[in-house]
C-alpha positions in Angstrom: -17.8 -18.5 -9.4 -14.7 -18.4 -7.2 -13.2 -15.3 -8.9 -12.6 -11.8 -6.9 -15.4 -9.5 -7.7 -14.7 -5.5 -8.1 -16.2 -5.1 -4.7 -13.7 -7.1 -3.1 -10.9 -5.5 -5.1 -12.0 -2.2 -3.9 -12.2 -3.1 -0.4 -8.7 -4.5 -0.5 -7.4 -1.3 -2.3 -9.1 0.8 0.5 -7.5 -1.2 3.1 -4.0 -1.0 1.5 -4.4 2.9 1.3 -5.5 3.2 4.8 -2.5 0.9 5.9 0.4 2.8 4.1 -1.1 6.2 2.9 -1.1 7.6 -0.5 2.5 9.3 -0.2 4.2 5.9 0.4 2.2 4.2 -2.4 3.1 7.1 -4.6 6.9 6.7 -4.0 6.5 3.0 -4.4 5.0 3.4 -7.7 7.7 5.9 -8.6 10.3 3.6 -7.7 8.8 0.7 -9.4 8.6 2.8 -12.6 12.3 3.8 -12.2 13.2 0.0 -11.8 11.3 -1.1 -15.0 12.7 1.9 -17.1 16.1 0.8 -16.0 15.4 -2.9 -16.9 14.2 -1.7 -20.3 17.4 0.5 -20.9 19.6 -2.4 -19.8 17.8 -4.9 -22.2 18.0 -2.5 -25.2 21.0 -2.6 -27.3 23.6 0.0 -27.1 22.8 2.3 -30.0 19.2 2.7 -28.5 20.5 3.2 -25.1 22.5 6.1 -26.4 19.5 7.6 -28.2 17.3 7.0 -25.0 19.8 8.9 -22.9 19.8 11.7 -25.5 16.1 12.0 -25.4 16.1 12.1 -21.6 18.9 14.9 -21.5 16.9 16.9 -23.9 13.7 16.4 -21.7 15.6 17.3 -18.7 17.1 20.5 -20.4 13.6 21.6 -21.7 12.1 21.0 -18.2 14.7 23.1 -16.6 14.4 25.9 -19.1 10.4 25.9 -18.7 11.3 26.2 -14.9 13.6 29.1 -15.4 10.9 30.8 -17.7 8.3 30.5 -15.2 10.3 31.7 -12.1 10.5 35.4 -13.4 6.6 35.5 -13.9 6.1 34.4 -10.2 8.4 37.0 -9.0 6.4 39.6 -10.9 3.3 38.7 -9.6 4.6 38.9 -5.9 5.9 42.3 -6.5 
């Protein structure tokens, strides 16, 4: 019975959160996710990379379009 119990893991997680704070952990998670995504893109064949880049551009365009649509609504509410 030399394993780590759930309570020990929770205590360790609490200490880590207290030491580093949630903002730093969130940014660390984002950086780690970006690194994994970059690694996957580098490992996939060229044809798949192009299709992945096209999907990312489409998502970026859709996100910016949604943001542009939301801006006039917020201005109307303020007036």
